[in-house]
N, C-alpha and C positions, 0 to 999 in steps of 0.2 A: 572535528568536534567530538563525537563519541557519545558518551553516556547522556541519556536524557530520561527523565521520568515524567509521569503525568498524574496529577491528582485534580488540578483545577478543572480539567475538562470532564471529570467523572459524570457530572450531571448530564451532559449531552449524550453520554453512553446509554442513557435510558430513553432517549427521545427520538422523534422523527420530525424532520422539517422539509420544506420544499427546497429542491436544488434544481437549478436550471443552468445547463452549460450552453452558453451562447457562442456560436462560431465567431472567431475573431479574425479580422483581416491581418495579414502580415504573419506574425509568429504563430506557427501551427504546432501545438504541443504534440500532435501525433505524427509530425512530419519526420522525425528522426527516430525510427523504431529501435527499441532495445533488442539485444540479442534474444534468441529463443529462450523462453523460460523466465525472463525478467518481467517485472511489472512495467507496464507502459504500453506502447503502441502494439507490441506483439501479443499482448494478452488476449486470449480467446474470450469470446462472449460467453457469459455463464448461461447455463440452461435455465429454463423457467423455474420459478420457486416451487418447491415441493418438499418442504422440510419435514421429513418423516423418518421413521426408524422401524426396525424389525423386532417384533416381540414373539417370535415363533419358536425356533429351537436352536440349540447352541452350535451344532456342527452338522454338516450334510450327512444324510443317511446314504452310505455308500453300498448298502447291501443289495440295492436294486436300482435300476436306471429309471429316471422319471422323464417323461415327455410332457404330454399335456396333463392338466390337472386331473386328478382322480374324479370320476363322475360324481357330482353332487357334493364333493368335499372341498373345503377351503384349501387352496394351494399351499404347500409347505416350501418355505424358503429359509435358508440359514440366516441367522442374525449377522449383521455387518456387511450387507451388500449396499452398494451405492454410497452417496455422500451423506451418511447419517450424521445427525447433529452431535457435535463434540466427540466424534471419533478421532482417534490418533492415526493420522495418515502420513506415510512417508511419500514425499512428492518427487517425481522425476519429470522434468519438462523435456520431452523428446523432440518437440518442435514448437513453433508458436501456435500451432493448431492441434497439437496432440499431447495430452497430459496423462501420465500414469501415476496412480496412487496405490499404495499398499496399506491396508488397514491392519495395524499391528495387533489389534484385538481379535479380529476374525481371520486374518490372513488373506482376505479378498484382494485380488487385483482388479482395480477399476481403471479402464483405459477410455478416455473421452476424446472424441474427435469433432472438430467443428468444420463443416463443409460450406455452409451458407448462413448468412444472418439476414433475416427479414426485419425491416424496421417496424417498431411498434410505438405507440403513444406512451404507455406506462413502462414498457420494457420490450426489447427486441426478442425475436423468436430465433432460437438456435436450431439449425437443421444439421444433424450429424448422427453419429452412432456411438454407443457406449458398451464396452465389454465388462462383465463382472464374472470372475472365475467361479465364484460360489454359486452362481446360477446353474452351472453345469451339474447335472444330476438332480436338480430340484424340479419342482412342478412347473416352474417357469423357465425351463432350460433354453427354449428357443424363441427368439423374437423375429422381427421382420428382416433382420440382417443375419440370421443363422444362429447356431448354437452359441449361447453366452452373450450374444449381441442384441441390443434393443435400440430403437430410435430414441433420440433425445427429446423429441416432441411428437405429438400426433399418435400414430398407430399403437405404440407400445405403452403409452400412458393410459392405463386401463383399469377397470374394475372387474373383479371376479366374484360374483355372488355364489353362495353355497347353500346347501339344503338346511343348514342350521340357522339360516337367515343372516349369517355374517357376510360381510363384503370385504374382500381383500383389495387393497389399492396398490397397484404397481406404478409408482410415480416416476418422474423423469430421472434418467441416469441409473435406474435400477434399485431405488429405495422401495421397500415393500413393507406394508403394515396392514393389520386386520382390524376392521371395525366390527364390533360385536353388537348384536341386536339388544336394545334396551328400551322396553316399552314401545312407543311408536317411532323411536329414533335409534341412534347408535351411540355406543360408547367409543371414544376415540382412543386409539393405541397411544402409548405413553409419549412418544415424541412427535406425533402429529399434532400440530396446533391448528386444527381445522374442524369443521362441522360437516358431517355427511347427513343428507336428508333425502327422502324420496322426492322425486320430481316427475309427476305423471307416472309413466311406466319405467322411467329411468331414475337417475340420481343427480343431485347437485352437491358438490364439495366446495365449501367456502373457506378460504385461507384467512386466518384471523389477523396475520400481520399485514398482508397486502390488501385484503378485501377482495382479492381475485376469486372468481367463481368458475368452477369447472363443471360442465354439464356432460353427463354420460347417458347413452341410450340404454334400452333394456338389455342389449347384448353386451354392455359394459364398455363399448367403444366411446372414446372421447369425441363428442360432437362439436363442442366449441368451448372457448374460455371468454369470460368477460372481466375487464378490470372494474374498479369501483365506479368508473364513469360510463360503464356499459359499452366500451369499445370492444369489438368482437374479433377474436382470432378463430377462424372457422376451419374445421377439418372435414373434408369430403371423402366419401367412400364409394366403392362399387364392389358388391359381393363380399363385403367385410374387409376389403383391402383399401387402404388410404390412397386416394388419387391426387390429393393435394392438400397443402396447408396454406391458409391465407391470413396474413397479418392485417393490422388495422391502420397502418400509416404508409405513406409513400405512393408513388404512381400506381394506379390500379393494377396494371399488368404485372408490375414488379413485386406486388405484395404476395404473390403465389409461388410456391415451390411445387411444381407438378411432379408427381411420382410415377415411375414406370416399374412394373413388376415383371420378373422373369422366374419361372419355376417356383413360384410361391415366395419370392423374396424381392425386396426393393433393389432394383438394379440401377436406378438413375433418378436424379432430381434435375428439373430444368426450370430456370427462372428467366422470364422474358421481360426485357426492358420496355419502357414506354415508346421507344423508337423502333420496336420490332426486333432488335438484337436479342441474343440470348446467350446464356452460359449454362453449362452442365457440369455436374459432378456424378461420378459413376462408381458402382460397386461390382466387383467380380468375385465369383465363388469357385472353390475347388470342386472336385468330383464328389466330395462328401457333403457338399452344400455349406461349407464353412467359408466365412468371409476371407478372401485371399488378397484383395487389393482395393484401396480407396484411391481413386483418381480425382485430383482436384480439377478446378476449372482451368488450370494452367498445366504446365508440364510436370508439376510436382505430384508425387504419388507415395503411398505407404503400402508395404507388403507385409503379409502375416503368414506364419506357419504354425502348425499344431502337432501335438503328439496324438497317439491313438486314443487317449482319454478325452480328447477335445480341448485340452489345455493349450492356451496360447503360449508358445515357447520361443518364438522369434519374431522380431519386428525390424523391418528394414525401412529406415526413414529417408534415406537417400543412398546413392551408390556407395557401396563399401562402408556403410554406417549401420551397425546392428545393435539390437538389444536382445539378450537371451534371458529366459525366465525358466526356473525349475519350480516344481510343486511336490507336495506330498500326496498321499492317496485321497485326501479330502479336498483337493483343489486349492489348498492354501499355498501361498508363495513361500518357497524356501530360499530362493536367491534371485536377484535381478542384477544382470551384468550389462553395463554399457561398454561394448567391446572397443578396445583400443589397439589390439593386436589381431588383425584379421586372420593371420596364419594359424594362430592357436585358439582364436575366439576367446581370449582372455581380456580382462580389462578391469574396470571399476565395479566391484561386486559387493553389493549389500546383501547380507544373509539374515535369515530369520529361522528360529527354532521354536518348537512348541512342546516343552517338556510335560505340560499338563494342560487341561482345558481352561485353566485360569491363569496361565502365565505364558508370556512370549519373551524370547531373548532376541536381541538385534545386535549384530556386529557390523560396523561400517566398513567401507571399502579399503581402509588402511590396514586392516587386519590380515593375518596369514590364513589364506583360504584352505590350506592343507590341514589345518586344525579345526576341531569342532567349534561351533559358536561359543559353547560354554567354556572352552579352553583359552579364549582370547579375550581381550578387553571388550566388554559388551554392556548394553543397557538391558536391565530386566524390567519387564512391565507386568504388573499384577492387574488382573481383570475382574470385573464383576460379571454377573450373569448376562448382562446386555452387551458384553464385549467392549465396555468402556474401561479405560485405564484408570485405576484407582491409586496406583502407586508406581513410580518409576525410580529405579536405582541405577545410578550412573556407574561407569567403570571404577570410579574412585570410592564408591560406596555411599555417595550422597543421595538422599531421598527427597522426593516431592510427592505429595498426595492430593487427591481430590475426592470430594463427595458430590453426589448429584441429586437433583429433584426427581420426582416421578416422570418428568418430561425430559430427563437427561440434560437439563440445564445445570451449570456448575453452581453448587450451593456454597462450597468452601474450597479453597485452594491453599495448601501449605507448602511453602518453598523450602529448599534445603537449609536455609538459615532460620527456619521456623517462623516465617512471616505468613500471616493468614489473611486472606481476602474472604469476606463473608457477603453473600448475596441473599436477599430476601425476596421471595416471589409471593407477595401477599395479596394479589388481586387476580380476578378471573380464575378462581379455583387453582391457583398456583402457576398459571401460565405467564403472568406479567410481572416483571421485576419491579418492586416498589422501593427497594433500597439496596445500595451497594456501599460497603465500608472497606476502606483500604486497611492494610496492616497497621498503620500508625493512627488510625481512627477517623480520618477525614471521610465523610460520607455524603452521599447525595440521594435524594428520594424523588419519587414520582407518584402522582395520584391518578386514578382512572375513574372519574365521576360521570363520564358521558354514558347515557343510556342508549342501547341499541335501538335503531329505528328501522322502518321498512326500507328506506332508501340507503341507510348505512347500517347494515346488520352487525358490523364489527366495530361500531363506535366505542363500545366499552373497552376495547383493546387499545384505544388511542389515548395517550396521556392528556389530561385536562390541565394539570399544573405540575410544577416541579420545584424543588428546593436544592440549591447547589451547596458546595462545601462551605461557603461563606454565610449560609442561611438566607441567601437571597432567593426570592420566589419569582417564578415566571408563570404566565398563563397562556393557554393555547385555545384557539377556536377553530371550528371546521364548518364547511358548508354541508348541505344535505347529503352529498355523495361521500363525504369524509375527507375531502381535500383540506389541508390546513390553510386557513385564511388569515390568521394573524398570530403573532407571537409578541407578547408584551413582557418586558423585563421588569426588574424590581424598581427601576427608575421611571416606569410607565412609558418607556420608549416602545412604540408599537410599530412593527413592520407588518404590512398587509399585502395579501395576494388575492386577486380575483381570477376566476376561471371561466372559460367557455364551457358549454354544456358537455363537450367531449373530454373535459379534464385538462385541455391545454391551457397554459397560463395566458390570461388576458391582460392583466395589469399587475404591476408590483409597485409598492410605495414604501420608500424609506421613512423612518420615523420623523425626520425633519421636513418631509415633503408632502404632508397631508394635503390631499386634493390635487396633487401634481405628480401623477404616476408615470412610470415607464410603461409603454404600450407595446403589445406583441400581436403581430398579424400572421395569418397562416393562409396557405392556398387550399384548394379543395381536397388535397391529399394529406391534410393535417401537418404539412411541413412548415416550419417557421420561416417566414419570408421577410419580415420587417421587424426591426426593433427601433422604436421611436423614443428617444430619451425625454425626460421631463423638460418642460420649458425653463428658461432662465439660465441656459448655458450654451456653449458653442459646439457641443457634440453633434456630429453628423448622424443622421438616421442610417442604420445599418441594414443592408438588404442581402438576402441569400438566395441562391438558386441551387438546384439539385440535378444530378445526372439521371439517366433513364432508370437506374437501379435505386434511386433514392439516396444516393451518397452526396454529401456536400460538394458542390461544383465550384461556386464562386461566393466570395464575400466582398461586398463593397461598402466601405465606410469613408469614402473620399478617395481611396485607392481600391483597386480590385485585385484580390488574390484568388488564383484559380488552381484547382486540384485535379490531378489526373491519377487514375487508379488502374491497377492490374485487375484481371478478372477474378482474382481471389482477394480483392479488397485491400491490397497493400498500396500505399501512396507511392507512385512512381515519379511524379514530377509536381513541382509547385512553381507557378509563374506569377509575375507581378506586372501590373499595367495601370495607367491612368494618373500617375503622379510621380513621374520620374523614371529613371532607368535602374533596373535591378536585375542581375542575372538570375536565370532559373536555377532551381535546386532539383537535382535528379537523384534517384535512389535505385540501387540494384541489390537483390536479395539472393541468398543461397537456398539450397533445397529444403532446409528446415526453418527458413524464415529469418535467418540472421542477416543483418545489414552488412553487405560486403563492400559496397562502394557508394560514396556520396560525392557528387560534383557540384560545387557552388562557387561563390565569389572568391573564396580563399584558394580554390584549386580542387584537387582530388584527394580524398581521404579513403584509405582502404583498411579493412579489418579482416583478420584470419582467425579461424576457430578450429578446435580439434573435434573429434567425433562425439564429444560430450557437450558440444555447443559452448565451450568455454573459450573466452578470448585468449588468443595466444600471441597475436601481433597486431599492432596498429602502426600504419604508415601515414604520417601527417604530410600536408602539402609542404613543399620546400625541403623534403627529406627529414630524416630523423626517425628511425624505426624503433618502436618501443616493443619490448618482448616481455611476455608474462608466462610463468610456469606454475601450474596448479598441481597439487597432489591428487591422490585418488578420490578424495571427497570434495575437492574444489578449494581447499585452502591455498592461498597464494604463497608459494614457497620461493619464488624467484622473480625479480624485476630487473630488467636490463635496459639501460639507455645510455646517454652520453656520460653519465657519472660512473658507469661500471655496473656491477650487479649488487643488489640488495637481497639478502637471504633471510627467510623466515622459518621459524621452528614452532611446533605445536605440541600440546600434551594430548592425552587420550580423550579429553573432552573437546578437542579441537580448538583450544584456546591458545592464542599466540603467547608463547613464553619467552621467546628470544628473537631478536632481529639484529643482523649484522649489516652495517652499511658498506658501500663500496670502498670506503676508507678504513674498513676494519674496526669501526667504532661499534661497540656492542650495547644493545638495549636488552634489559631483562624485565619481565612482567610477572606480577603475582596477583591472585584473585581470591575472593571469598567464595563460599559454596554456591552463592547465587550467580556467580559469574561476573560480579563487579570487579573491575580492575582496581586493586587496592594499592599497589606499588608499581611505579615505573622507575627503573634505574637507567641512567644515560652515561655512556662512556664508563662502563663498569667491567667487572671480571666475572668469573664463574661463580664466585661465592658472594658477590656484592659487597666485598670488603673494601673496595675502592671505587669511587664514582665521582663524576663531575656534577651530576644532578640526581636527586632522589625526590620523587613526588609521591606523597601518600594521600590517599583519598579514603575518608570514612563515610559510612552510609547509615541511614536509618532503616527501619523494617520495610519501608516502601521503596527501598533502593534509591533514595535520593541522596546526593552528596551532602553531608553535614559539616565536613571540614576538609579543606584541601591545603596541604602543607608542602611547599617546595623548598628544598634545602640544597645548596650548592657546596661543592668541594669537600669531600669526605675527610681530607687531611686537616682542614680547618673549617668546620661546618659553619655556614652562615645562611640565615633564612632569607629567601627571595620573596616568598608569598605565603601567607598563612591566614586563611579566612574561614570563619565558621558561618554556616547557613542554618536558618531556623524557620520552621513553618508554624510555630506557635507564637502568640503575641509576646512582646518583649516585657520582661520584668527586670528592672534595674538591679544589677548585682547578682542576678540568678543565671544559671546556665539554661540552655534550651530545654524546655519542658518536653518530656516524652510521654506525658499522659495522653491517652487517646482523646479525651474530651477537649484537649487544647489544640489538636491538629486542625488547621484551617484549610489545608490544601494549597494555599498560596504562600510564597516566601514572605515572611513578615519582617525579618531583620537579618543582618549579617554583621559580623564583627571582625575587624582587622586585629588579629591577635598580636601583631607586632606593635602597632600604635595604640591599640585599645579603643579605636574609634568604632562606634556602633552606628550602623545605618539602618533606620527603621523605614518600613514601606507601608503606605496607606493606599487603600483602594476604594473606589466608589461601588455602588450596588450593581454595576455592570462589570465589576472586577477589573476596571481600568486603573492603572497606576496614577494616583493623584499627588503623592508626595514621597520623596526619598530624602531622608535627613543625613547629613554628614557623609554623603556619597563621594568618596575620593576628595573629601575636604569641603564639599559644598552641599547646600540643601536645595533641592529642586521641587517645584510645585507645578502641577499640570491641570489644565481645565479642558473639557471636551464639550462638544455639542451632542445632540441626541443621535447623530449619525456616526459618532466615534471619531470626529475630526478634532485634532488637538488645536484648541483656540488660543491658549496662552501658556507661557512658560515664565516662571519666576525663579531666579537664582539668588539665593541668600536674601529673599524678600523683595528683590528688585525685578520688575517685569522686563524681561529681555526679548520677548517675542510675543506678538499678537497677530493672529491670522484670522481672516474671514474666508467664507466659502460660498460657492454657488450650489445650485441644486444637483450638480454632478459630483459634489465633494471635491471640487477643484479650488485651489487657493486663489482668492481674488484680491488679496492685499497687493499693493503696489510692487511692481517688478517681479510678479509671478504671472506667467502666461502659459496657455496650452493651445495645441492645434486641435482640429476638429476630430481627431482620432483618439483624443484623450492623453496624448503625450505632453509632458511638461516641457515647454520650450524656453523657459527662463525661470531662474530661482533667485530669490532675494537673499537667502541664507543657505549656503554660501552664495556669493555673487557669481553666478554662471550664466553667461549670455553671449551668443545664443547657444541653445541646445538643439541640434538638428537630428532628423531621423530619415531613414530610407523607406521605401514602400513596404519592407518587411517589419517595420516598427523597431528596427535596430538603431540605437543611438550611435550616430556616425560622427557627430561633432559636438564639442563642448569647449567654450571659450576658443582658444586657438588650436586645441588638440583634435586629432582625428582617431576614429575607432573602426575596427573591422571585426567580422565574425565569420564563423563557419556554420553552415546549416541555415535553417529558416527562422531561427529564434536567436536569443542572446545568451544561450547557455554556454557556448564556446566563444568567448571573447579572445580573438587571436592577436589583436594589435591595439595598443593604447598609444597615447602621445609619447610614452617613455619606454615601453617594453613590448616584446613579442612573446606570446604565451602559447604553451603546448599542453594538450590534454591527453589523459590516458584512460584507464578503466572507469567503470561506473562505481560511485561510492555507495554508502548505505542509504542515501536518499534517492538513488537512481540518476544522479547527476554525474557526468564525466568529471573526474577529478583533475584539478590543475596540477600537472606533474612537474613543469619547469617553466621558467621565464628567462628571457635574455634582455639585458639592458646594458647599454654602453659597452657592448662586446663581451660581456661576462654573463654566464648562465648560472642561475640559482635553481637547485633541484630540491623538491619537497620530499621529505621522508615521511611516509605514511604507513600505518599498519595495514593489514589485509583488507580492510573494508573502507579505507579512505580517511580515517582520522589523522589529521596532521600531527606528526610527532616532532619534526625538526626540519632543518635546512642544511644543504651542503653547498657551501660557497667556496669555489675553488677547491682547495684540498682540506678545508676546515669544516668539521661537522658542528652544528649548533642544534640545541633542543628547545622546543617551545614549552613554556609554562602556561597552561590553559586554566581559565577560571571555570566556574560552574556552568557558564553558557557556551563554553568552547572558544572563548576569545583569548588570543595571546595577551598575557600581561607582562611577560618577560621572555627573553631568549638568553640561553646560557651556552657558552662555548664548551668544547670538549676538554679544555684545560681548567674548567670550573669557574671561569670568570663570567660576569654578566656582560652581554653584548648589546642588549636593547631592553627597554621597558616601555610599557604602554598603559595609559589610563583613559577611561571612557566616562561619559555621563550615562545616566540610566538608559537612554535610547541609542547608545553606541557611538555618539559623537566623540572623537578623540579630543581629550583635554590636554594631555601631555604625551609627547612621543620623543623618546631619546634612543637613537640608533647609533650610539657612539663607537661601536666596535663591529659594525656590519659593513661589508664591502659594497653592498647595495641595498636599496630599500626593500624591506619585507612586504610582500603583497597580501599575505594571509593575515587578516585583521578580524574585525568584529564578527563573532559567532562563526569564524572560519571562512567568511566571505572574502572576495577579492577586492582589495582597496585600490582606488584610483586617486593618485595624488593631485592630478590636475583639477578635479572637481570636488574631492572630498567624499564622493559617493562610494558605496560598497556594492559590488554586484553579488546578488544572492540568487543563484540559479537563473531563472528566466528574466529577472528584472533588476533595475538599478534602485538602490535604496539610498535616500538622503537622510542620514541620521540627524542632521542639523534641524530638519523639519519633522523628523520622526515619522516619515511616510515614504512610500514608493513614488517614483516619478512617472509611473505608468500604471494603468489599470490592470488588475488581475484578469487573466483570460477566463477564469472561472467566475461565474456569478452565483452567489448563494442568496436566494431571495427569501423573504418571509422570516428573516432572522436578524434581529438588531445587531447581534454580535459579529455577523459576517457580511452585512450588506455593503459596507464601504470598501470599494475595490482598490483604494489607495492605502488603506490603513495597514500598519505594520503590527503583527503579532497580537491582534486583538487589543492594542493599546496597553498591553501588559508585558513590557519587554524584560521585566525581571523574572518572568516565569516561562515565556514562550519564545520560540525562534521560528524563522521561516527560511530554511536553507534552500528551498526550491523556488521561492518567489511565486508560488502558486497557492496562496492562502496559508495562513500560519498553521504550524504543526503543534501537536500536543507535546511540547518538550519543556519540562519543568526542570531547569537546571541541568543542562546537558553537560556531559563530562566524558573523558576518555576512560571508560571503565571496563565494559564487558570485552572479553577478548575472544569469544567464540568465533570460529573460523570465519563466519560471514556475518556476524552480528555484533558489531561493536558499537552499538548506539547507546543503549542505556539499559541498565536493569531498572525498571522492567521493560523499557521500550527497546525493541529489537527489530532488525530488518534483514531481509535477504541481502546477502552481499555478493560480490562477483563470484560467479561460478558455483555458488552454494547448491542450488537445486539441480544444476546440470550434471554434477559429478556423482550423483547419488545423494545420500543424505549425510551431512555433517552436522556438527552441533549448531552451526549458524543457520543452516537451512531449516532445521527443526525449530529453532527459536523464532525464525523470521515472521511467522504468521501472527504473533501475539499482539504487541502493542502497536505495531504498524497498522493492523486492521482496525484497532481502536481509534487511532489517530485519523485514519481515512474516514471511518464512519462518523466520527465526531465532526470532522470538517463538513461532511456531506449531510450531517444531521440524521444519519441512519441509526437504528437501534443497535446497541452493542451490549454483550454480556461482559461487564467489567471483569468479573472474576475469571471468565473463560480466557480473557486476554492475559490477565495477570499470571495465570498459571503457566503461560507459554514463555514467560520472560527469559528464563535462563536454562532452557531445556534443549537438548539435542540428542541425536541418536547415539553419538558417542558420549553425550552428556545426558540430556533429558529430552523428552518430547511427550507432551500431552496436549493435543490440540483438537 
């Protein structure tokens, strides 16, 4: 697929809504953990919210050593410690529980470890330790885990009052800020969005975003926290030392992590289960009192070594796996090496230099370490006084810049192509974003008209209404505690949520189900135990049980799925019972949390990794070893399987510029300054003077594709595909308007430049596609009910489909049926009967065909009625990519770039290239001799209207939006689920439930009913992908400018362009899906930046 952009979802970037993840029987999304460092099951729990920053002094004072705070004075701490807002951090995932980040502005090393997670109602409590190198020599040099180390919750989350009546707040993970006295209250430091007030002899800190309250005693120690519903996380002390921290959910005994101290430092946490069992994590210290070892609840451990200045210089994550770090005299990181050669202690080295207090240079691990950073290709970061990056210049001289508000939110972001995102923070004294405008002019806004109350003192920080890029308004209501109770869109469709007094969800009601809600029940430990669907459908009530530590144990929805865990919370086994026979799935993990072995119905799959946690080998059941070779920064440079070896080459920005197939067919790639892939040449030469296929993609200022032109056979050029895309309303005879006032954020029309046909798109006030004219020769009209179910389809004015639905959003029209677990067992269009499922909710039969899978979900489809499929690395969506399939004794190999974007096929000894449209769907395939071997056409929802594979030796399985096509059913597998394009919906419910949001409440709906703008490559709620295309080539981020993701190996190897890019629009998409607030501009500026390219994050 590749490039994707996002504008239509901009509105949601400003908002917050209710999200409820309901355990699902069968497919367990957390059951197949990603390798260490990837998003997914291995991702550590984040620490409690404490979004603050430092406004003290620029660099450490190294003229004297600081221990405790000077008597009566506010403690001095350098700027840039901890996870400060909008800091530029280089990320290194050392294991799935240990993350290292280097702040390029301050040089601070932040190392965060997660040992235990205590379940909570509003959020879990992370028990662990965090090291900040800049704390060494400061007034807060020593915490409960020794010099430089602090607890992630409890003891070291603390206030320090001073004689000048100021109060310094040391928040979770080492962020520090000073509240200054102002009248009877306090002025908040620039990045804290919180209010500090006296509370008896102590203080109360109220976070404006979450409504969470932190209570501190007169000694500054954290006494407790309360969420907006008054659920309490309690911290107990004896003699000023924390004896335990107790969360607010789960079995009573298991809510507490009891702390043991030795020689003035925490040496152990113990958590006791409800059955009397227990687990412990421990901390050991060297003779100087420095943290030397963290021992997990299992055999896994991490070791630390220091120099005489107390700097953390070596980390051992498992046997013979090391990270070494060097510093300057101010405790700033100058290099971080992930060792690959233990004899020499050399490896992947990322280096930093600080020529001035306002500039940092960074060279990635591909550069010559014998030369100075300034003498090799590097990125230059210019800094403001708060250690935020204001400009980054990549090795090629391209620049991106940012400006900030007084709260260090991003006000403007200017890309290398001079595209500007502008954010306005016009409410709550500049804290709340009221408008965000894209570079091309599409904008969304939010209003904050709620008044603070005694029960919801942060009500004024919650949006009361919003207007999206189409000028459609939505309104939001809240209960007394501040929980959102309803969202009404511009069509007056209202989704409602009711809560129990503790803030747990009591009921949720879809717009079409007024008075007929879904009900949620809990046990005395506030654990969700029952989900009762609305009446009027056949869905079974879902029940859940939990183990002695509060982890999900069983889910019963007509079948029972059972989960077993290791003592460090990794799923080790999944079992099925109660509705047929299904083999167990078992997992085994390595020392850093990488999944090494999976045993399931398909057999045994094994994975091997290098010392940087990068996948090097995958061995699938039945044989077939797949080998991968990364370079020093994680770019994929070699892939070997049955086809031979595909080789990849990158430029200094870590963008893929060349790929050679096993058949010696060459691809070349070119980019604009923002990292958008502008040209792809297939079967070409060094100078691109001869080629079989040339694809050119043009972009607007928002990095959306505006025209894709594919031309074959350079000797006698012929157009294969040429389509213009526009987000402004259509005016006959006029080109696409680039005026900012005309940008709607949604695709309004597209033109086939060969035939001259113009397809215009119409949307309702919920941004659902209602009409597409002259789309591949036909006009389509769609109608929907208030739940987002497609009720009718007209083609050229004739009704071709009418569907009715029940209260579970299931089709009730004749010849459509479902089982009690929500799986569609019969479809009328196309005619598929029966459709059968196993206890894991995997589709195992359709018509006369049979299907098999690896793992506990449907991500890895291994056998269809016609083919055997094999999978390789994870792609940019976190899904293992389809690497090859075998049918009728012949194997087809998929050629992909380094992040998984499909580029072509190798069939026998012949190479073919895909021509992809703006959604990432193949519209043609061209052979290496320049002839067309296949063409495809779709309707707006992806149903194939014409398919001609006249010169392919076997059927191509890569189809609509890059999904896997099944010829037996006509379905397309998108990640976790099967999609039926003929009905424009999935055949199974999403495992994620988004309640209180009309746009996301229908768990069968595809892409928000806006398939011309959005796609869903994971099958887990649609993603913010507006016109995806193969554009960006940065090592690990070839999704889209501006949308970018972490790719295989990107963060493990150090920092490459891709890893730097990764946090941007992916986080926006995730937050929009969840309904969490996002700074649109903050994400926009991350779109095409890497360490060897750009990074401002």
